N, C-alpha and C positions, 0 to 999 in steps of 0.2 A: 486732618485729612487722613481717610484710610490708605494703607499701602496699595491697595487696586486702583483707587482713584489717582494716586500719585503716579503709578506706571502709566496709566491710561493718558494722563496729561503729558508725560514724558514722550510716550509714543506719537502722540498729535504733534509735538513740538519738532521731533525729528522728522516726521513725515513732511512737514511744512518747509523745514529748512532743505530736505532733499529736493522738493519740487521747485523751489525758488533759485536753487544753485545748479540743476542738472543741465541748464542751457547756457551756463556762464562759461566761455572760453578759459580753458586751463592757461596758466602762464608757461610758455615754452622753456625748457632747461638747456643747459649746454650739452646734455646727453642726447637731445633730439637731433635727427637726421633733417637737412633742408631738402633731402630728396625724398622720392617715393620709397617705401619701405616694405610695402605689402601688395601683391595683386591677388584680388579676390575671385576674378573671372575673366577668360579671354576666349573669345569665339572668332575665329576666321570666316570670313564670308566668302562664297565662291570666287576664285581668281587664279591667275596664272601662275602664282608662286605656291599653290596647295600642296604639292608634293614635297615640297622642301620645308615646310612650316611644321613645327612640333608645339604641342601644348606647353612644354616646358620652356619655350621661347619667351613665355610671358614674364620670365625672370629677367629678361633683358631690360625690361622697363624700370626695374628698381636700381637704386644706387645712382652714383655720377657718371652719366653717359660719357663723358671725357676719359674716364678710367675703364669703364667695361666696354666701349667701342662696339656696342651690339644693338640690335635692331628688333623691333616688333612689326610685322607685317599684319595690316588689318583686312587686307582683301577688299572686295568690291563693297558695294552699298550694304550697310548694316553691320559689318564686322566691327568688333569693339574690344575695348579692354577697361575693367574697372579695377582701381587701385586707390591706395590710400597712404597718407602721412602718418607718422607715429604720434602727431599731436595736431591740435586745431591751427589751421591757417588763418590768421587775422585778416578781416577786410579793412584795408586802410586806404588812404588816399593814393590813386595811382593803381598800377598793376600789382597783383598779389602773388601770383605764380607764373611760371613759364613752362611750356612744353616744348621738348627738344624733338627734332625730327632729322630725317636724312636731308642733307643739303642737295636737293634735286634740282634739275634745271628749269622746272615750272611747279606751281602749286598744285597739290593734290588735297584740298582743303577738308578737314575733319571737324565734326562739331564737337564742342565740349560742354559737358555737365558737371554739376557739382552737387554735393550733399553734405549736410551736416550729420552729426551723431548725437541726436537729441536723446534717444533712449540710452545712449551709454554703453551698448554692447559691443561697440568696436567692429561693426559689420554694416556695409552699405545696404541695409533693408528698409530705407525710408523714402522720401521724395527726391527725385533727380530733378534739378533745375537746370535748365539750359542757359549757357551764357549768350546772350544776344550778339549776334554780329552783323556786318554791314548789310548782308543780303538776307536778313531775317524776314522782311516783308515779301520778299519774292521767293520764299521757298514754301514748300508743302509740309505741313505739319500732321502730326497723327497718320503720318504715311507708314506703309508697310509694303514688303515684298516677300513673297514664298517662293523660295527656289525649290525645284524638282531635281533630283539626281537623275543624271543622263540614263536612258534605258539600256544602253550599251556602249561599249569601248569605242564606237566610232560614231556616236550622236552626241548631241548638245545638251547642256543643262537648260531647262525651261524654267520660266518664272511667271507669276501672276502678281499684280500688285493691288492696292487697295482701291484703285479706281477702275478695276475690272479689266485693266489692260494685261494681255499676255505676249510673251515673246520668248526668244532663246538668246543665251550668251553666245557670241560667235567670235571665235578667235581672229584677230587681224593679223597675227603674226606668231610664227613658231610651232603651230598645230593645225591640223584640218578640222578639228572639233573641240569642244570643251569639257568633255567627259573627264579629263584629268584635273579639272579645276576644282573638283569637289575634295574638300578637305577630309582627309582620312579619319579624323578625330570625330567628323560629324557621322555617327553610326545610324542615324535614321534616313529615310529616303527622301525627307523634305524638311526644310528648316525655314522658319519665319523670323524676319528682323523688322523691328519697329523703330521709328525714329523720324528725324527731320530730313526731307530731301532738298539738298541745294540745287540751284540751277546748273545746267550743264557747265562745266569750266572750260572745256576745250573747244576751239572752232578749227576748222580746215581751211586754211587760206591757200592751198595748194592749187596749182591750174591743171586742168585735164586729169589725167590718172595720178599724177604726182600728189602725194600727201604732205602737208606741212601743218601738223596740229600744235597750237599753241593757246595759252591762256591770256585773252585781252587784258592789257594793263589796266588796273583799277578794278578788275572784275571783283575781287574779294579783298576789301580795303582792310578790314580789321575784324578780329573776334574769332579766328579759326586756327587750328593746329595745322601744321606743315603746309604753311602758307607764306613762302619766302618773297612774295610781292606785297605783303600787307605793310601797312605804316607801323604796325605792333612788332615786326619782325627785327630780330637782333641778329645781324650778319655774323657778328664775331662768334657768338654762342650757338648759332643755328637753331633759335628758338623763337616763339611768338609769345608774347607777354600778355596775359589775361587778367581781366579785372572782374572780381566777385560782384561788384555793383552792377554789372549788366545782367545778372541773373533774373530770368523770368519763370513763372510757373507753367504748367502744361497748358493752361488758357492763355498764355502770353502776358500775363499781368507782371509787372516788376514786383519783386520781392526784396525786402530789406535783410540781408544775412550779415550777422556780425562776424561769422567765421564759417568755415567749411572744413570737413575731414578727408571727404573722398572725392575723386574726379574719375570721370568716364569719358573716354575719347572714342568717336565712332565715325566710320567712314559714312560720308554723307553726299557723295555725288554717284548718281547711278547712270553712267555713261560709258559706253564702248568708244573709245577714241581711236578708230582705225588701227594702225599697226602697234600703236600704244597699248593696245588692249584695255581692260578696265581701268577707271581711275581709283586706285588704291593707295592710301596714306600708309606711310611707314614712320613710326614714332620710336624715340629712344629713351624718353624719360621726363621727368618733371622735376622741378624745384621751386621751393617757397622763395617769393622775393619779399625781403624784410623791409619794413619801413625805415626810411632815412630821417623822419621827423622825430624829434625829441619826444619822449613817451611821458605822460604825467606820473608823478609820485604816486605810490599807492596809499 
């Protein structure tokens, strides 16, 4: 065998090994953090907290929420945060990770997406898979909303959605208009958010001019972040426990993921609930849930 042929065969062997091993989840070590370690992108959608939200607030989503005591505001429909663990989170029986949120008086459900790192570059640049929740069949998928910055300081933000519907964001409390709801970090005059739109969450059961907005019991049973009425809600931790096995592709087909590396949390209710204003989730972090079942020997 000539040296050139030997080198060629060695190259082919190494290539095959790489191809078969690139999608294998690595074994977490004691140095890995159970919590989110990196935020890749954060975009706040128009909402009442815009003036007080900074891009640097995305760091509030990393680490242990009980120690940092900090919050990430997502804003109205479409606002999101993309983040990652420093290792692959394994899909085992039962919930695989939990998303922490503000312990609010009523749910402001956000959709959760997951992604693998099959190309090994450590970046969330592949396919996002939605974790199917209890209202999946009643939601609008491949939905988008394009917001337009208010034309003046005394006018409202307007919007157009994927169904051709137009409207304005109107403040129900605290301001005469919504011009101040435009996030200062959004330097363009319009911005479009794509995602799943959940059904309206709040209902007004007040009589006459009195407003009493509340989320009906059982409206969102499981599968969402900041959903403290869900069956997957941990009252002590203030978190919702999510299962990677509920992942579906953009066409709604179930997918089998052995592990994930990245998560995306996105505001998914497009509703102005009277004096409560926009439905806008606030999240504080995420943590891997390790399996309590005995692991097989290598």
